[in-house]
N, C-alpha and C positions, 0 to 999 in steps of 0.2 A: 407613412403609407403613401404610395404614388397614385394620385387621383388621375389615372390614365389607363388605357388599354395597353398591356405589356405582352409582347410575343417573345417566346424563348425558342431559339432554333438550335437544335442539337444534332450536328453531323457525327455519326458514330460508325465504327466498324462492326461492333457487336451491340445488339440492342440492350438497353438497360433493363434491370429487373423491374417487375411490376410494382414492388414496394418502393423502389427508388423514385419512379415516376409519380407514384401516389404522394410521396413525401414532397416532391417538387410542386405538385399541384396545391398541396396545403400551404407551402411556404408562399407561393405566388398569391394565393387567396389572402394571406395576411399582409402582403406588401403592395398589392395593386388593386385598383378598383375592379378591373376585369383582366383576364389573361387567356392565353392559349399556349399550347406546347406543340412544337413541330419537330418531329423526329425524322431525320433524313438518313437512309441506309441504302447500301448498294444492293442491286438485284441478286437474288439467290440465297439471302440470309433469312433464317427462320425468325419470324417476329412473334413475340408473345401477344396474348390477348390482353390489351390495355383497357378493356371495357370498365373494369372495376376501378381503374386509376383515374378516370375522367369524372371527377366529382363536381368541381366548381368551374372547370374550364374545358373547352374542347381539346382533343388530342388529334393532331394530323400526322399521319404516317406517310411519308413520301419515299417511294422506291425509285432509284435512278438506274440507268443502264450500267452494266458491269464494267464498261470501259471508261467510266467517268473519272476525271481527276478529282483530287480533294477540293480544289477551288470550285469546280463545277458542281460538286455535291453541295457545297456551302451556298452557292448562288441559287441552286434549286430550292433550297429551304428559305433563303431570304426573300425570294421572289413571291413565296406563298404567304409571307407574314403580313398580317393586316393591322398590327398594333400601331399605336402612337409612338411607342418606343420598342426597339427590337434588341434582344440580347442574343448574341451569338456566342455559344459556349462550347469549347473544345476540350475541356478537362473533364475530370470525373463528375458525373451528374450528381452523385451523392453529396458533393461539396457545395452545390448550389442551394443554400438554405437561407433562412431569414437574414442572418447577419451579413452574409456576402451580398445578397440581393439588395439590401438596404444601402450598403457601402457603394455599390457600383451604380445605383440609381440616383442617389442624392445629388451628384454633380449636375444632373440634368435639370434639377429645380432651379439652378442658377443660369440657365440658358446654354449649357454645354451640349453640343450636338453629337459629339463622338467621345466615348470613354474607352480608352484602350487599357485592358486589364492584363498586366504582365505577371509572370511567375518566375520561377527559378530555372534558368536554362542550364542544364547539365551536359548538353552535347557540345563537345569541343569543336566539331565541324561546323555546327550551326553558329556558335559564337564567333569563330574566326571569320566566316563569310559575312555575318551580319556587321561585324566591326569594319571589315574591309569595304563593304557596300556603303556604309555610313560615312566613311572617310571620303569616298568619292561622290557623295551626295551633298546638297545644301544642308547646312546645320539645322535650319529651321523645319526640315521635313525628313526626319530620320525614319528608317524602316525598323519596326519593332517586332519581335517574336512574342506573340500574345497567347493567352489561354482563353480569352474571350473579349468581346467588344459590345458596347451599347451604342446603338444608332438612333438618332431621331428619324422621323419619317422623311424629312428633307435630305438628311445625309444618306439614308438608304436609297432614295430615289436617284441621287447623283451617282452612287456606286453602281446600281443596276443599269443605268443608262450608258455607263462606260465599259461594262463588261464585254460587250460585243467586240470592241476594238482592242482592249487590253484585258485578258482574262485573269491576270495575276492580281489577286485581291490585295496582297501586301503593298504592292506598288501603288494601286489606286487609293488605298487608305492613307499612305504617306503623302500623296499629292492632293488629297481632298481639302479644298479651301473652306474649312469650317472651324468653329471654335471647339477645341478639344482639350482633354486632360488625360492623365495617366494614373491608374490606380494599381499599386503593387501589392500582390498577395504572396504569402509564403507557401506557394504551391508549385511543385515541380512540373515542368513542361514535359509531357510524355511524347516520346519520339518513337512511333510505331514503324516508321519507314526505315529501310536499310540505309547504311552509310552512303551507298552509291546514289540512292535517290536524293539524299540530303545534299550530296555534292552537286548533283545535277540541278536541284533547286537553287542552290547557292550561285552556281554559274549563270542560271537564268536571271536571277536578281541582279547579278553583276553586269550582265550585258544589257538588260532592259531597264533596270532601275537606277542606273548611273550613267555618267558620261564616259565610262570606260570604252564603250563601243565606238565612240567618235574620237576621243582623245588619243588613244594608242595608235590607230592608223594615221591620224594627223601628225603625230610626233614622228612616226616612222617616215611619213611622206616628206616632212620638213627636213629630217636628217638626210634623206635620200636626195632631196633638191639641193641642199648645201654641198653634199659630196659631188653631185652632178655638175654644179656651177664651178666648183674648184677644179674638177677634172677637165672640164671644157677649157677653162682658162690656162690650165697646165699644158694641155695639148696645143692650144693656140699659140702659146709662147714658143714651143718647140718648132711649130710650123713656120713662124716668122724667122727663126734662126736657121731654117733650112735643115733641121734635124727631124728625127722620128720620135714621137712621144713613146716613152717607155712605161712600164707598169701596167701591162694589159690585165694582169690578174686582179689588180686593184680596181680597174675599170669594170671588169666583169662582176666583181663583188658589189660595186655601186649600182650597176644595172639590176643585179639580182635583188638587192635591197629595195630598189624602186618598184620592181614587179611584185615583190612580196607585199609592200605597202598597198599597192593598187588592188591586188587580189584580196587582201584582208578587208579593205574598204568595201569592195564589191560583195564579198561574202556576208558582211554585216548588214549591208543595204538589202541584199536579197532576203536574209533572215527576217528583217523587219517588215519588208513588203509582203513576204509569205505569211507572217503573223497577222497583218492587217487584212490580207485577202481572205484567209481562212475565217477570221472573226466576222467579216462582213458577209461572207458567203454561207455561213452555217448558222443554225439556230442554237444559241448558247443554252437553251433549256434541255437538260438531259433527263427530265422526268419521265419515268415509265409507268408509274401507277401512284394514285393518291387515294388514301382512305381516311375519312374523317369520323372520329368517334365523338358524339355530342356528350355534353356534361349531364350526369344523371340528376344532380340536385336541381339544376335549372329546369329540367323537365318536371320534376316534382312540384316546384314553385309554380310553374305554369298551370299544372293541373289544379292546384289549390287557388289559383288566381292571385298569388302573392308576388308575382314577378312582373 
């Protein structure tokens, strides 16, 4: 049993059944001294009445704006978590029971501040991009596709303070300088997004989470510079001999390559500056409504003077 306050943040597209949340409440009561459940859902979705599910811990229902991204939805839930340890769970809520809760919380007893819970990734697109991204990243900070994470209060504070500048949680997690571990579970990672969205997400990871954005333009610029120096030397030799340098098509190709390298570099710089500007100019909180359901058993204990 974890002698601490544990928060569970559940970002969902469709609200879980009342019985599923009631089962999670019971499991948390068995595995933690105190707990809360935070359900984050996009505006416009019908939400069940979870009053009967809040027995031993409060349930907070956060509704976000309809245009919120998946990472913004997660951040909205994490920002409301008040626990000493916070579980972010993106897989089936019915799977989060006593055995799994115990398995992912035990490492925190040894001082681990971040537990990354991985599952079985069946998406070829996601696996290809993840492998490519990690090839271009330092081996000590790989990006992982997870079904859940466990944060300490310190780790969560570091993540929330950095989301205004870099809203991509996977990148922030990979670069977080805390003690961490990985727990693998035989659970399939659900991909509700279309393949086009997954490709876009992979390209975002590739440009922001690696040195791809700086290495490729620098390589192109280096090749262009070498060709330019060779072409200049070639033309200078002909001028000394009193002739006319030939091969203008080659020179035009060299100039075009140089312009392409410069424009690519400028485009990537502009993208990064635009991301930083938008992050600093806007409020990352996309919360539209918050509803808190207090625990019924705690209220009964207070009435009897037993709490």
